[in-house]
C-alpha positions as CSV (number, residue, x, y, z in Angstrom):
1,X,76.6,77.9,210.7
2,X,76.2,79.6,207.4
3,X,78.3,82.6,208.5
4,X,81.2,80.2,209.4
5,X,80.9,78.7,205.8
6,X,80.8,82.4,204.0
7,X,83.9,83.3,206.3
8,X,85.9,80.4,205.1
9,X,84.8,80.9,201.5
10,X,86.1,84.6,202.0
11,X,89.3,83.5,203.3
12,X,90.0,81.2,200.5
13,X,88.7,83.8,197.7
14,X,90.8,86.5,199.5
15,X,93.8,84.2,199.4
16,X,93.2,83.5,195.9
17,X,93.1,87.2,195.0
18,X,96.0,88.0,196.8
19,X,98.0,85.1,195.2
20,X,97.1,86.3,191.7
21,X,98.2,89.9,192.8
22,X,101.5,88.4,193.7
23,X,101.6,86.2,190.6
24,X,101.1,89.5,188.4
25,X,103.4,91.3,190.0
26,X,106.4,88.8,189.7
27,X,105.3,88.2,186.1
28,X,105.9,91.7,185.4
29,X,109.3,91.3,186.3
30,X,109.7,95.0,187.6
31,X,110.3,94.4,191.3
32,X,113.6,94.5,193.1
33,X,115.0,91.4,194.0
34,X,114.6,91.6,197.6
35,X,110.7,92.4,197.1
36,X,110.4,89.8,194.4
37,X,112.0,87.0,196.9
38,X,109.8,88.2,199.9
39,X,106.5,87.9,197.4
40,X,107.5,84.8,196.1
41,X,107.8,83.4,199.9
42,X,104.5,85.0,200.6
43,X,102.9,83.3,197.7
44,X,104.5,79.9,198.8
45,X,102.8,80.3,202.0
46,X,99.5,80.9,200.3
47,X,99.6,78.3,197.9
48,X,100.1,75.5,201.0
49,X,97.4,77.2,203.1
50,X,94.9,77.1,200.1
51,X,96.1,73.8,199.1
52,X,95.1,72.6,202.8
53,X,91.9,74.2,202.5
54,X,91.0,72.2,199.4
55,X,92.2,69.0,200.7
56,X,90.0,69.5,203.7
57,X,86.9,70.5,201.5
58,X,87.7,67.3,199.3
59,X,87.5,65.1,202.2
60,X,84.4,66.8,203.6
61,X,82.7,66.3,200.3
62,X,83.9,62.6,200.1
63,X,82.5,61.9,203.7
64,X,79.2,63.5,202.7
65,X,79.3,61.4,199.5
66,X,79.2,58.2,201.1
67,X,76.2,55.9,201.2
68,X,74.4,54.6,204.0
69,X,76.4,51.5,203.9
70,X,79.6,53.6,203.8
71,X,80.5,53.2,200.1
72,X,81.6,55.9,198.3
73,X,79.0,57.2,196.0
74,X,80.2,59.3,192.8
75,X,77.8,61.7,191.1
76,X,78.3,63.9,188.1
77,X,77.9,67.5,189.0
78,X,76.0,69.7,186.7
79,X,77.8,72.7,185.4
80,X,75.5,75.8,186.1
81,X,76.1,77.0,182.8
82,X,75.4,73.7,181.1
83,X,71.8,74.0,182.4
84,X,70.9,77.1,180.4
């Protein structure tokens, strides 16, 4: 199960890195039109896939955050940087 979580995280992180690379290439403005359009199309697909992964994660967190009575329990998460 832990390996499955690592695989999903790596896939999301890899997707983000790929997207960031595409954005940097597009922002540089030096790609030929055809390559820019292909990169943009790839980026749109990545954004959709990444959003889907985030939505699934959000639903899972919400499910795990419900009380025994089924009420949604909200908790403030401490930022790791704040604990120093």
